[in-house]
Residue, then its C-alpha position, 0 to 999 in steps of 0.5 A: m729118683a734117679l737109677l744110677m748105673d755104673p758105666l760097664t753096665a750102661a754101656i752093655v745095655g746101651s749095646v744090647i738096644s741098639s744092637a735090639a733096634q737096629g735087628l729091628l730095621m732089617p729085612p728078615p734073612e732069606m730061608p737059608a739053603t737046605g741042600i736039595v737040589r731038585t732035578l725038574p721035568a724038562e718038560s715042564k711048564t713054568g709060570v705063576m699061580q694063584p691060590l687054589w679054588q674047588g679044584e681048579a688051579k689057575i696058573d698064568g691067566k689060565t684055569y685048569m682043573l686039578s688031576p684027581g691025584a694031582q701032587i702040589r710040593d713046596e720048597l722043601n720038596m714036601i706034598i702039600f695041601p691045595t689049601m696051603v697055596q695062600t699068595p701067588v706063588r711061581v712054579r713049575y708044573q706039568l698037565d696030564y693027558a687030559g690038560a688037568v695039573h698033576r704035579v706043580w713044584i713051588l719053586s724056592s726065589a734061588e730056583a725061580r732066578l734060574p735062567g729056566n725058571r723065568 
């Protein structure tokens, strides 16, 4: 038994299905700008940090200890736990007087594109 649909309903259903299918093919939009403009310390270094492991940070292939009061901030400038870093990320970081990683700022994609953060 075939269902009959009036032309207007068929057009609306076809449009909805077409829009949904097109949305699945599009890449997800980049995270919206939050309005946060971070001024990171000029003396901080840039690098790619691997996921942290047992109090150690591996940045650009070099292993550092985390300082006792180390802070890691995400793209929204929120302090996060070290275990929340699950993939390699581009960062700016500072070392303490003993050479341990003391502050880390995970860069947003927009920040990572800036000339000083490459």
